[in-house]
N, CA, C and O of each residue as an XYZ file, in Angstrom:
428
protein
N      74.500     81.211    106.983
C      73.221     80.761    106.740
C      72.369     82.030    106.598
O      72.581     83.001    107.325
N      71.438     82.025    105.692
C      70.455     83.109    105.469
C      69.115     82.577    105.472
O      68.918     81.414    105.118
N      68.115     83.384    105.868
C      66.686     83.007    105.863
C      65.956     84.128    105.036
O      66.137     85.321    105.278
N      65.140     83.681    104.067
C      64.225     84.561    103.369
C      62.890     84.387    103.862
O      62.409     83.254    103.882
N      62.172     85.473    104.301
C      60.912     85.502    104.827
C      59.960     84.581    104.057
O      59.887     84.606    102.828
N      59.194     83.722    104.877
C      58.342     82.729    104.191
C      57.121     82.607    105.393
O      57.370     82.406    106.582
N      55.866     82.760    104.866
C      54.806     82.591    105.826
C      54.562     81.215    106.228
O      53.818     81.016    107.189
N      55.108     80.217    105.596
C      55.035     78.715    105.990
C      56.205     78.414    106.960
O      57.123     79.202    107.191
N      56.059     77.134    107.522
C      57.112     76.603    108.299
C      56.865     76.661    109.772
O      57.805     76.332    110.495
N      55.774     77.020    110.310
C      55.484     77.187    111.657
C      55.101     75.708    112.124
O      54.429     74.944    111.431
N      55.609     75.404    113.374
C      55.225     74.055    114.007
C      54.411     74.474    115.201
O      54.717     75.470    115.857
N      53.366     73.708    115.485
C      52.546     73.924    116.633
C      53.199     73.312    117.843
O      53.393     72.097    117.839
N      53.552     74.033    118.868
C      54.222     73.603    120.044
C      53.224     73.161    121.089
O      53.342     72.097    121.697
N      52.204     74.047    121.279
C      51.071     73.895    122.175
C      49.829     74.454    121.565
O      49.914     75.200    120.589
N      48.727     74.145    122.069
C      47.419     74.738    121.513
C      47.653     76.331    121.457
O      47.979     76.970    122.458
N      47.467     76.874    120.266
C      47.739     78.336    120.110
C      48.998     78.967    120.175
O      49.116     80.191    120.235
N      50.097     78.047    120.163
C      51.466     78.488    120.196
C      52.175     77.866    119.016
O      52.254     76.642    118.920
N      52.694     78.684    118.114
C      53.420     78.228    117.033
C      54.846     78.847    117.070
O      55.091     79.934    117.593
N      55.786     78.026    116.449
C      57.187     78.400    116.473
C      57.811     78.127    115.077
O      57.439     77.148    114.429
N      58.726     78.953    114.623
C      59.389     78.646    113.371
C      60.897     79.001    113.599
O      61.236     80.121    113.981
N      61.748     78.033    113.358
C      63.193     78.281    113.389
C      63.566     79.064    112.225
O      63.153     78.772    111.103
N      64.352     80.074    112.460
C      64.721     80.941    111.280
C      66.157     80.561    110.832
O      66.386     80.103    109.712
N      67.048     80.764    111.709
C      68.475     80.455    111.317
C      69.171     79.957    112.659
O      68.638     80.160    113.749
N      70.303     79.341    112.537
C      71.031     78.857    113.665
C      72.522     78.750    113.327
O      72.907     78.719    112.158
N      73.349     78.694    114.372
C      74.845     78.657    114.163
C      75.306     77.703    115.169
O      74.485     77.009    115.768
N      76.601     77.615    115.407
C      77.247     76.750    116.362
C      76.719     76.860    117.775
O      76.553     75.868    118.484
N      76.441     78.192    118.191
C      76.096     78.503    119.637
C      74.699     79.153    119.838
O      74.179     79.205    120.953
N      74.105     79.650    118.705
C      72.779     80.283    118.897
C      71.729     79.876    117.883
O      72.057     79.416    116.790
N      70.464     80.045    118.247
C      69.295     79.768    117.275
C      68.423     80.777    117.469
O      68.097     81.176    118.586
N      67.929     81.317    116.205
C      66.893     82.365    116.197
C      65.560     81.786    115.754
O      65.492     81.063    114.760
N      64.444     82.118    116.526
C      63.133     81.650    116.104
C      62.130     82.706    116.148
O      62.334     83.720    116.815
N      61.036     82.531    115.466
C      59.867     83.466    115.585
C      58.733     82.672    116.136
O      58.500     81.526    115.753
N      58.041     83.283    117.022
C      56.824     82.655    117.633
C      55.588     83.417    117.427
O      55.652     84.630    117.232
N      54.437     82.780    117.457
C      53.178     83.341    117.389
C      52.358     82.711    118.480
O      52.304     81.488    118.612
N      51.717     83.561    119.266
C      50.797     82.942    120.365
C      49.528     83.665    120.332
O      49.486     84.896    120.350
N      48.460     82.894    120.282
C      47.100     83.460    120.277
C      46.693     84.085    121.591
O      47.133     83.652    122.657
N      45.907     85.035    121.523
C      45.348     85.698    122.837
C      44.725     84.615    123.723
O      43.992     83.717    123.311
N      45.100     84.807    124.963
C      44.564     83.827    125.952
C      45.320     82.542    126.072
O      45.017     81.782    126.991
N      46.293     82.216    125.221
C      47.003     81.051    125.263
C      48.298     81.254    126.086
O      48.784     82.380    126.181
N      48.839     80.223    126.658
C      49.950     80.345    127.620
C      50.962     79.251    127.377
O      50.698     78.181    126.828
N      52.203     79.636    127.859
C      53.254     78.628    128.014
C      53.282     78.342    129.517
O      53.403     79.296    130.285
N      53.177     77.076    129.998
C      53.178     76.881    131.414
C      54.537     77.051    132.003
O      55.504     77.094    131.243
N      54.685     77.148    133.235
C      56.002     77.349    133.893
C      56.861     76.160    133.517
O      56.433     75.006    133.558
N      58.138     76.499    133.133
C      59.029     75.450    132.786
C      60.498     75.965    132.965
O      60.709     77.122    133.329
N      61.451     75.133    132.716
C      62.821     75.590    132.714
C      63.578     74.713    131.617
O      63.126     73.649    131.194
N      64.738     75.261    131.219
C      65.676     74.520    130.338
C      66.996     75.144    130.499
O      67.102     76.269    130.987
N      68.000     74.461    130.111
C      69.373     74.962    130.292
C      69.748     76.119    129.386
O      70.810     76.707    129.589
N      68.909     76.495    128.361
C      69.351     77.512    127.403
C      68.995     78.840    127.891
O      67.923     79.040    128.462
N      69.955     79.855    127.660
C      69.724     81.252    127.816
C      68.780     81.652    126.710
O      68.976     81.270    125.557
N      67.686     82.469    127.066
C      66.661     82.862    126.159
C      66.533     84.347    126.145
O      66.275     84.951    127.185
N      66.706     84.966    124.994
C      66.539     86.431    124.885
C      65.577     86.706    123.749
O      65.696     86.180    122.642
N      64.645     87.533    124.067
C      63.557     87.889    123.079
C      63.186     89.336    122.874
O      63.578     90.217    123.640
N      62.416     89.565    121.815
C      61.890     90.873    121.387
C      60.424     90.747    120.974
O      60.094     89.909    120.135
N      59.600     91.509    121.509
C      58.173     91.350    121.005
C      57.895     92.327    119.790
O      58.091     93.539    119.877
N      57.455     91.743    118.727
C      57.172     92.485    117.517
C      55.781     93.091    117.580
O      55.606     94.263    117.247
N      54.763     92.296    118.009
C      53.451     92.879    117.995
C      52.642     92.093    119.119
O      53.090     91.030    119.550
N      51.476     92.614    119.578
C      50.663     92.066    120.590
C      51.075     92.622    121.962
O      51.696     93.676    122.104
N      50.676     91.823    122.951
C      50.994     92.117    124.356
C      51.062     90.830    125.143
O      50.210     89.963    124.948
N      51.998     90.667    125.990
C      52.136     89.484    126.683
C      52.451     89.665    128.187
O      52.828     90.762    128.598
N      52.312     88.665    128.969
C      52.765     88.739    130.429
C      53.723     87.586    130.639
O      53.409     86.405    130.493
N      54.877     88.012    130.982
C      55.981     87.006    131.353
C      56.189     86.944    132.840
O      56.184     87.956    133.542
N      56.383     85.653    133.327
C      56.811     85.511    134.687
C      58.278     84.836    134.579
O      58.430     83.744    134.031
N      59.268     85.519    135.103
C      60.656     84.999    135.150
C      61.014     84.966    136.605
O      61.134     86.002    137.258
N      61.187     83.753    137.116
C      61.473     83.584    138.541
C      60.317     84.083    139.341
O      59.191     83.633    139.132
N      60.533     84.953    140.208
C      59.402     85.542    140.966
C      58.954     86.896    140.507
O      58.173     87.539    141.208
N      59.406     87.370    139.358
C      59.074     88.681    138.675
C      58.125     88.417    137.638
O      58.208     87.404    136.943
N      57.099     89.402    137.476
C      56.120     89.411    136.405
C      56.199     90.681    135.622
O      56.338     91.736    136.240
N      56.125     90.677    134.330
C      56.339     91.822    133.502
C      55.185     91.789    132.400
O      54.848     90.731    131.870
N      54.604     93.015    132.091
C      53.779     93.023    130.880
C      54.613     93.555    129.811
O      55.228     94.610    129.966
N      54.666     92.837    128.667
C      55.554     93.261    127.567
C      54.729     93.724    126.430
O      53.724     93.099    126.091
N      55.151     94.874    125.791
C      54.488     95.397    124.668
C      55.442     95.458    123.459
O      56.641     95.263    123.657
N      54.981     95.720    122.207
C      55.881     95.857    121.173
C      57.070     96.743    121.405
O      56.987     97.881    121.865
N      58.162     96.151    121.060
C      59.472     96.957    121.224
C      60.111     96.580    122.579
O      61.267     96.940    122.801
N      59.467     95.924    123.429
C      60.081     95.393    124.692
C      60.860     94.090    124.487
O      60.565     93.293    123.596
N      61.866     93.909    125.346
C      62.640     92.709    125.183
C      62.887     92.035    126.570
O      62.562     92.649    127.586
N      63.408     90.891    126.643
C      63.616     90.050    127.832
C      64.936     89.226    127.683
O      65.454     89.029    126.584
N      65.424     88.779    128.810
C      66.481     87.813    128.750
C      66.329     86.887    130.010
O      66.225     87.329    131.154
N      66.327     85.643    129.699
C      66.000     84.649    130.762
C      67.163     83.778    130.923
O      67.459     83.063    129.966
N      67.942     83.723    132.105
C      69.048     82.851    132.224
C      68.610     81.357    132.107
O      67.437     81.041    132.307
N      69.526     80.483    131.794
C      69.219     79.078    131.789
C      68.870     78.577    133.177
O      69.360     79.046    134.204
N      68.039     77.650    133.136
C      67.565     76.885    134.329
C      66.756     77.838    135.357
O      66.631     77.517    136.539
N      66.265     78.923    134.873
C      65.329     79.805    135.695
C      63.860     79.536    135.179
O      63.542     79.613    133.992
N      63.000     79.209    136.214
C      61.604     78.901    135.764
C      60.970     80.184    135.229
O      61.135     81.287    135.750
N      60.196     79.933    134.094
C      59.539     81.062    133.443
C      58.219     80.609    132.779
O      58.092     79.437    132.424
N      57.257     81.496    132.610
C      56.061     81.231    131.884
C      55.638     82.470    131.059
O      56.212     83.543    131.248
N      54.650     82.345    130.152
C      54.169     83.363    129.381
C      52.726     83.265    129.034
O      52.239     82.152    128.840
N      52.011     84.334    128.942
C      50.660     84.367    128.616
C      50.403     85.482    127.558
O      50.896     86.603    127.685
N      49.642     85.142    126.552
C      49.338     86.120    125.427
C      48.119     86.896    125.851
O      47.044     86.304    125.938
N      48.224     88.318    126.148
C      47.059     89.098    126.441
C      46.366     89.524    125.128
O      45.204     89.931    125.139
N      47.087     89.427    124.012
C      46.688     89.692    122.708
C      47.341     88.753    121.684
O      48.373     88.157    121.993
N      46.821     88.612    120.569
C      47.565     87.783    119.523
C      49.024     88.495    119.463
O      49.188     89.708    119.334
N      49.985     87.590    119.573
C      51.381     88.173    119.687
C      52.360     87.441    118.805
O      52.250     86.257    118.484
N      53.343     88.273    118.440
C      54.387     87.722    117.611
C      55.779     88.273    118.090
O      55.912     89.468    118.352
N      56.744     87.432    118.191
C      58.144     87.899    118.693
C      59.123     87.012    118.146
O      58.821     85.999    117.516
N      60.426     87.424    118.407
C      61.619     86.639    118.039
C      62.399     86.323    119.285
O      62.435     87.116    120.226
N      63.016     85.177    119.294
C      63.890     84.797    120.374
C      65.195     84.127    119.839
O      65.272     83.504    118.780
N      66.257     84.356    120.766
C      67.510     83.712    120.500
C      67.749     82.790    121.691
O      67.576     83.173    122.848
N      68.163     81.530    121.361
C      68.472     80.607    122.451
C      69.957     80.217    122.261
O      70.449     80.074    121.142
N      70.642     80.054    123.410
C      72.083     79.711    123.361
C      72.240     78.769    124.683
O      71.860     79.156    125.788
N      72.820     77.532    124.469
C      73.256     76.907    123.216
C      71.972     76.631    122.288
O      70.826     76.854    122.677
N      72.269     76.156    121.108
C      71.177     75.786    120.176
C      70.309     74.848    120.801
O      70.770     73.891    121.424
N      69.021     75.059    120.677
C      67.975     74.070    121.141
C      67.820     73.037    120.028
O      67.109     73.269    119.050
N      68.493     71.893    120.185
C      68.397     70.846    119.185
C      66.982     70.426    118.717
O      66.745     70.089    117.558
N      66.024     70.473    119.744
C      64.667     70.046    119.400
C      63.955     71.056    118.480
O      62.925     70.721    117.894
N      64.478     72.268    118.345
C      63.949     73.270    117.411
C      64.530     73.196    116.024
O      64.032     73.848    115.107
N      65.525     72.451    115.861
C      66.114     72.383    114.507
C      65.102     71.636    113.528
O      64.430     70.673    113.896
N      65.061     72.159    112.279
C      64.221     71.526    111.284
C      64.554     70.050    110.942
O      63.884     69.444    110.106
């Protein structure tokens, strides 16, 4: 599967949080997200391992009991079933890989 860059195709997940699925295979899914400054993903869990890379902006992640400020070029990995949350300190864009595939993110 290949993906050609396209500015369209984002889905609004929460107020100020957009996600676009780029490509997926049998065991992984790659997506791009955009989060507006001041918007947040509330604490949540899911069975998927989640690994990400921040392209632009600045965010604060809480993974379990640890909190990190993430800047462009920083990355993270969240094991499945670990509570996590995120807040955009600036308009932010990143990419994330989920394993196994998050079926609800498929187009």
